[in-house]
DRENPA-3360 file (N, C-alpha, C; in nm, 2 decimals, always signed):
BEGIN
1 = MLHVPYKG = -0.23/+1.09/+2.78/-0.30/+1.19/+2.71/-0.44/+1.21/+2.75 ~ -0.49/+1.33/+2.76/-0.62/+1.38/+2.82/-0.70/+1.41/+2.67 ~ -0.80/+1.35/+2.67/-0.89/+1.36/+2.54/-0.96/+1.51/+2.56 ~ -0.97/+1.57/+2.47/-1.04/+1.69/+2.48/-1.12/+1.71/+2.37 ~ -1.26/+1.70/+2.38/-1.35/+1.69/+2.28/-1.36/+1.85/+2.21 ~ -1.38/+1.85/+2.07/-1.40/+1.97/+1.99/-1.51/+1.94/+1.92 ~ -1.57/+2.05/+1.86/-1.68/+2.06/+1.76/-1.62/+2.09/+1.64 ~ -1.53/+2.00/+1.60/-1.47/+2.02/+1.45/-1.33/+2.04/+1.47;
9 = SGPASQDL = -1.27/+2.01/+1.35/-1.14/+2.04/+1.32/-1.08/+2.16/+1.33 ~ -1.16/+2.28/+1.29/-1.13/+2.42/+1.29/-1.07/+2.46/+1.44 ~ -1.17/+2.45/+1.53/-1.13/+2.49/+1.68/-1.01/+2.41/+1.74 ~ -1.01/+2.30/+1.69/-0.88/+2.22/+1.76/-0.78/+2.25/+1.69 ~ -0.77/+2.28/+1.56/-0.64/+2.32/+1.48/-0.60/+2.46/+1.55 ~ -0.71/+2.55/+1.56/-0.65/+2.67/+1.62/-0.60/+2.67/+1.76 ~ -0.64/+2.57/+1.85/-0.58/+2.54/+2.00/-0.46/+2.49/+1.97 ~ -0.43/+2.40/+1.88/-0.32/+2.33/+1.86/-0.20/+2.43/+1.81;
17 = LAGQIQVM = -0.24/+2.51/+1.72/-0.14/+2.62/+1.67/-0.11/+2.73/+1.79 ~ -0.20/+2.74/+1.87/-0.19/+2.83/+1.98/-0.12/+2.77/+2.10 ~ -0.09/+2.64/+2.10/-0.03/+2.58/+2.22/-0.13/+2.54/+2.34 ~ -0.25/+2.54/+2.31/-0.35/+2.51/+2.41/-0.36/+2.35/+2.44 ~ -0.34/+2.29/+2.31/-0.33/+2.12/+2.33/-0.20/+2.10/+2.25 ~ -0.16/+1.97/+2.27/-0.02/+1.94/+2.23/-0.03/+1.85/+2.11 ~ -0.14/+1.79/+2.08/-0.16/+1.68/+1.97/-0.30/+1.66/+1.92 ~ -0.32/+1.64/+1.80/-0.45/+1.61/+1.75/-0.44/+1.52/+1.62;
25 = VDSVAAAK = -0.55/+1.45/+1.60/-0.57/+1.40/+1.47/-0.64/+1.47/+1.38 ~ -0.59/+1.48/+1.26/-0.67/+1.55/+1.16/-0.65/+1.49/+1.03 ~ -0.73/+1.53/+0.92/-0.69/+1.46/+0.80/-0.57/+1.55/+0.73 ~ -0.52/+1.47/+0.65/-0.39/+1.52/+0.56/-0.45/+1.65/+0.49 ~ -0.55/+1.65/+0.44/-0.61/+1.76/+0.35/-0.62/+1.90/+0.45 ~ -0.66/+1.89/+0.56/-0.68/+1.99/+0.65/-0.54/+2.03/+0.72 ~ -0.45/+1.95/+0.75/-0.33/+1.97/+0.81/-0.22/+2.01/+0.72 ~ -0.21/+1.96/+0.60/-0.09/+1.99/+0.51/-0.04/+2.10/+0.49;
33 = GNIETGKL = -0.13/+2.21/+0.48/-0.07/+2.35/+0.47/-0.01/+2.40/+0.59 ~ -0.05/+2.37/+0.70/+0.03/+2.40/+0.83/+0.15/+2.33/+0.84 ~ +0.16/+2.19/+0.79/+0.26/+2.10/+0.79/+0.39/+2.16/+0.71 ~ +0.34/+2.20/+0.57/+0.43/+2.26/+0.48/+0.49/+2.38/+0.52 ~ +0.42/+2.46/+0.60/+0.48/+2.58/+0.64/+0.56/+2.58/+0.77 ~ +0.57/+2.46/+0.83/+0.64/+2.46/+0.95/+0.57/+2.47/+1.08 ~ +0.44/+2.51/+1.06/+0.36/+2.53/+1.18/+0.33/+2.43/+1.25 ~ +0.32/+2.31/+1.18/+0.29/+2.17/+1.26/+0.38/+2.07/+1.21;
41 = RALGVTTA = +0.41/+1.99/+1.29/+0.50/+1.86/+1.27/+0.41/+1.73/+1.26 ~ +0.40/+1.68/+1.15/+0.33/+1.55/+1.14/+0.41/+1.43/+1.22 ~ +0.34/+1.36/+1.30/+0.40/+1.25/+1.39/+0.37/+1.12/+1.32 ~ +0.26/+1.10/+1.27/+0.23/+0.96/+1.21/+0.09/+0.98/+1.13 ~ +0.06/+0.88/+1.04/-0.07/+0.87/+0.97/-0.13/+0.75/+1.02 ~ -0.26/+0.78/+1.02/-0.34/+0.66/+1.07/-0.39/+0.55/+0.96 ~ -0.33/+0.57/+0.86/-0.36/+0.47/+0.74/-0.28/+0.36/+0.75 ~ -0.31/+0.26/+0.67/-0.24/+0.12/+0.68/-0.12/+0.15/+0.59;
49 = QRVAQLPD = -0.10/+0.23/+0.50/+0.03/+0.27/+0.43/+0.05/+0.42/+0.44 ~ +0.18/+0.45/+0.42/+0.22/+0.60/+0.42/+0.14/+0.68/+0.31 ~ +0.12/+0.79/+0.33/+0.04/+0.87/+0.22/+0.13/+0.95/+0.13 ~ +0.11/+0.96/-0.01/+0.22/+1.01/-0.10/+0.23/+1.15/-0.05 ~ +0.14/+1.22/-0.01/+0.16/+1.37/+0.02/+0.25/+1.40/+0.15 ~ +0.28/+1.30/+0.22/+0.36/+1.31/+0.35/+0.47/+1.17/+0.35 ~ +0.54/+1.16/+0.25/+0.62/+1.02/+0.24/+0.71/+0.99/+0.35 ~ +0.75/+1.10/+0.41/+0.85/+1.07/+0.53/+0.79/+1.06/+0.65;
57 = VPTLKESG = +0.66/+1.06/+0.66/+0.58/+1.05/+0.78/+0.53/+0.90/+0.79 ~ +0.57/+0.83/+0.89/+0.55/+0.69/+0.92/+0.41/+0.66/+0.95 ~ +0.37/+0.54/+0.93/+0.22/+0.51/+0.98/+0.24/+0.49/+1.13 ~ +0.13/+0.50/+1.21/+0.12/+0.46/+1.33/+0.18/+0.32/+1.38 ~ +0.14/+0.23/+1.30/+0.19/+0.08/+1.30/+0.33/+0.07/+1.28 ~ +0.40/+0.15/+1.21/+0.53/+0.16/+1.18/+0.62/+0.21/+1.32 ~ +0.53/+0.31/+1.39/+0.59/+0.37/+1.51/+0.57/+0.28/+1.62 ~ +0.49/+0.16/+1.61/+0.47/+0.06/+1.72/+0.35/+0.08/+1.78;
65 = YDIEYAGW = +0.25/+0.14/+1.72/+0.12/+0.16/+1.76/+0.01/+0.07/+1.69 ~ -0.05/+0.00/+1.73/-0.15/-0.08/+1.66/-0.28/-0.02/+1.64 ~ -0.26/+0.09/+1.56/-0.40/+0.17/+1.54/-0.39/+0.19/+1.38 ~ -0.50/+0.18/+1.31/-0.53/+0.21/+1.18/-0.68/+0.26/+1.17 ~ -0.67/+0.37/+1.09/-0.80/+0.45/+1.08/-0.78/+0.54/+0.95 ~ -0.89/+0.50/+0.85/-0.89/+0.56/+0.72/-1.05/+0.64/+0.73 ~ -1.04/+0.75/+0.74/-1.17/+0.81/+0.75/-1.26/+0.78/+0.63 ~ -1.40/+0.83/+0.65/-1.46/+0.80/+0.53/-1.58/+0.92/+0.53;
73 = VVIMAPAG = -1.63/+0.93/+0.41/-1.73/+1.03/+0.38/-1.84/+0.95/+0.30 ~ -1.97/+0.97/+0.33/-2.09/+0.89/+0.26/-2.18/+0.99/+0.25 ~ -2.23/+0.99/+0.11/-2.34/+1.05/+0.07/-2.46/+0.97/+0.10 ~ -2.55/+1.05/+0.16/-2.69/+0.97/+0.20/-2.81/+1.02/+0.17 ~ -2.92/+0.97/+0.15/-3.03/+1.02/+0.11/-3.15/+1.01/+0.24 ~ -3.26/+1.05/+0.23/-3.36/+1.03/+0.33/-3.42/+0.87/+0.32 ~ -3.45/+0.82/+0.46/-3.51/+0.71/+0.44/-3.65/+0.70/+0.36 ~ -3.66/+0.60/+0.29/-3.77/+0.60/+0.21/-3.75/+0.65/+0.08;
81 = TPPEVLAK = -3.63/+0.69/+0.03/-3.61/+0.74/-0.10/-3.63/+0.61/-0.20 ~ -3.69/+0.61/-0.32/-3.72/+0.51/-0.40/-3.58/+0.45/-0.44 ~ -3.58/+0.31/-0.45/-3.44/+0.24/-0.48/-3.39/+0.28/-0.63 ~ -3.49/+0.32/-0.71/-3.44/+0.38/-0.86/-3.36/+0.50/-0.84 ~ -3.40/+0.59/-0.75/-3.36/+0.72/-0.72/-3.22/+0.69/-0.65 ~ -3.21/+0.62/-0.56/-3.08/+0.57/-0.50/-2.98/+0.52/-0.61 ~ -3.03/+0.43/-0.67/-2.93/+0.38/-0.78/-2.90/+0.47/-0.88 ~ -2.98/+0.56/-0.93/-2.91/+0.68/-1.02/-2.83/+0.75/-0.95;
89 = LNSAVNGV = -2.85/+0.80/-0.82/-2.76/+0.89/-0.75/-2.63/+0.82/-0.72 ~ -2.65/+0.69/-0.68/-2.50/+0.62/-0.67/-2.43/+0.61/-0.78 ~ -2.48/+0.57/-0.92/-2.42/+0.56/-1.03/-2.37/+0.70/-1.07 ~ -2.43/+0.80/-1.06/-2.37/+0.93/-1.10/-2.24/+0.98/-1.00 ~ -2.27/+0.96/-0.86/-2.17/+0.99/-0.77/-2.04/+0.91/-0.81 ~ -2.06/+0.78/-0.83/-1.95/+0.68/-0.85/-1.89/+0.71/-0.98 ~ -1.96/+0.76/-1.09/-1.91/+0.81/-1.21/-1.81/+0.92/-1.21 ~ -1.85/+1.02/-1.12/-1.77/+1.14/-1.10/-1.65/+1.10/-1.02;
97 = MVDPAVVD = -1.66/+1.00/-0.93/-1.55/+0.97/-0.83/-1.43/+0.90/-0.90 ~ -1.46/+0.85/-1.03/-1.36/+0.77/-1.10/-1.29/+0.87/-1.21 ~ -1.36/+0.99/-1.23/-1.30/+1.08/-1.33/-1.15/+1.12/-1.30 ~ -1.06/+1.08/-1.40/-0.91/+1.12/-1.36/-0.88/+1.25/-1.29 ~ -0.95/+1.36/-1.34/-0.93/+1.49/-1.29/-0.99/+1.50/-1.14 ~ -1.09/+1.44/-1.09/-1.14/+1.43/-0.97/-1.04/+1.36/-0.89 ~ -1.01/+1.23/-0.94/-0.91/+1.16/-0.86/-0.79/+1.22/-0.83 ~ -0.72/+1.28/-0.93/-0.60/+1.36/-0.90/-0.62/+1.47/-0.82;
105 = RYNKQGIV = -0.74/+1.53/-0.81/-0.75/+1.65/-0.71/-0.76/+1.60/-0.56 ~ -0.82/+1.51/-0.55/-0.84/+1.43/-0.42/-0.70/+1.38/-0.38 ~ -0.65/+1.30/-0.47/-0.51/+1.26/-0.42/-0.42/+1.37/-0.38 ~ -0.43/+1.46/-0.44/-0.34/+1.59/-0.40/-0.36/+1.63/-0.26 ~ -0.47/+1.62/-0.21/-0.51/+1.65/-0.07/-0.50/+1.53/+0.02 ~ -0.45/+1.42/-0.04/-0.42/+1.31/+0.07/-0.55/+1.22/+0.07 ~ -0.64/+1.23/+0.00/-0.77/+1.17/+0.01/-0.77/+1.06/-0.11 ~ -0.78/+0.93/-0.08/-0.80/+0.81/-0.16/-0.95/+0.79/-0.18;
113 = IRTMSLSE = -0.98/+0.79/-0.30/-1.13/+0.77/-0.32/-1.16/+0.62/-0.32 ~ -1.27/+0.55/-0.27/-1.31/+0.43/-0.28/-1.48/+0.44/-0.29 ~ -1.50/+0.40/-0.42/-1.64/+0.40/-0.45/-1.70/+0.25/-0.40 ~ -1.84/+0.27/-0.37/-1.92/+0.15/-0.35/-2.04/+0.14/-0.39 ~ -2.08/+0.03/-0.41/-2.24/-0.01/-0.46/-2.31/+0.01/-0.34 ~ -2.46/+0.02/-0.38/-2.55/+0.03/-0.27/-2.55/-0.09/-0.16 ~ -2.50/-0.22/-0.21/-2.51/-0.32/-0.14/-2.38/-0.34/-0.05 ~ -2.27/-0.27/-0.09/-2.16/-0.28/-0.02/-2.15/-0.19/+0.10;
121 = LPVYLRND = -2.22/-0.06/+0.09/-2.22/+0.05/+0.18/-2.26/-0.01/+0.32 ~ -2.39/-0.07/+0.34/-2.43/-0.11/+0.47/-2.33/-0.20/+0.54 ~ -2.28/-0.29/+0.45/-2.18/-0.38/+0.51/-2.06/-0.33/+0.58 ~ -2.00/-0.23/+0.48/-1.89/-0.15/+0.53/-1.92/-0.07/+0.65 ~ -2.04/+0.00/+0.66/-2.08/+0.09/+0.79/-2.11/-0.01/+0.92 ~ -2.16/-0.11/+0.89/-2.19/-0.19/+1.00/-2.05/-0.26/+1.05 ~ -1.96/-0.30/+0.96/-1.82/-0.35/+1.01/-1.76/-0.25/+1.08 ~ -1.76/-0.12/+1.03/-1.68/+0.00/+1.09/-1.75/+0.02/+1.23;
129 = KERWAQVA = -1.87/+0.01/+1.26/-1.95/+0.03/+1.37/-1.89/-0.06/+1.48 ~ -1.89/-0.20/+1.43/-1.86/-0.31/+1.52/-1.71/-0.30/+1.55 ~ -1.63/-0.26/+1.47/-1.49/-0.25/+1.51/-1.46/-0.14/+1.63 ~ -1.52/-0.02/+1.60/-1.51/+0.08/+1.70/-1.58/+0.06/+1.83 ~ -1.70/-0.03/+1.82/-1.75/-0.06/+1.95/-1.66/-0.14/+2.03 ~ -1.59/-0.24/+1.95/-1.48/-0.33/+2.03/-1.38/-0.25/+2.09 ~ -1.33/-0.15/+2.01/-1.22/-0.05/+2.07/-1.27/+0.02/+2.18 ~ -1.40/+0.08/+2.18/-1.44/+0.15/+2.29/-1.46/+0.05/+2.41;
137 = AKAGLKAE = -1.51/-0.07/+2.39/-1.54/-0.15/+2.50/-1.40/-0.21/+2.56 ~ -1.30/-0.24/+2.48/-1.17/-0.26/+2.54/-1.11/-0.15/+2.61 ~ -1.12/-0.03/+2.58/-1.07/+0.09/+2.63/-1.18/+0.12/+2.76 ~ -1.28/+0.07/+2.78/-1.36/+0.10/+2.89/-1.44/+0.22/+2.87 ~ -1.46/+0.26/+2.75/-1.53/+0.39/+2.73/-1.69/+0.37/+2.74 ~ -1.75/+0.44/+2.79/-1.90/+0.46/+2.80/-1.97/+0.59/+2.71 ~ -2.08/+0.55/+2.64/-2.16/+0.66/+2.58/-2.22/+0.75/+2.68 ~ -2.21/+0.89/+2.64/-2.26/+0.99/+2.74/-2.40/+1.03/+2.70;
% end
């Protein structure tokens, strides 16, 4: 496959639907509507387990590809934000993200919520960066 860089999912999706590209990786939330209407066909999910919204779509590992990636979203604040403010923001966001109505709404979009403490997040981000650096090195990719 030839990698074609896009500035976002929207332009890539438009080109996929128009037949300009043949495949893309996108979130379940973004692609589900076009999958349900038959405009797109889901080939596999990048998560460790199948997703409830697409139960018949295998994981890439099930299809023989040793690939696993579950995207993440992080709420950040400017460097130098006082620790007590960060703690208050973290507590408020984590409180909302465990609300059953919020969890249900995200689950319907194929998004699994995982809250983290302020001490867990840097470790998670560092590990993710190291993992993808190893993948890039193994593939011979160079930063531009």
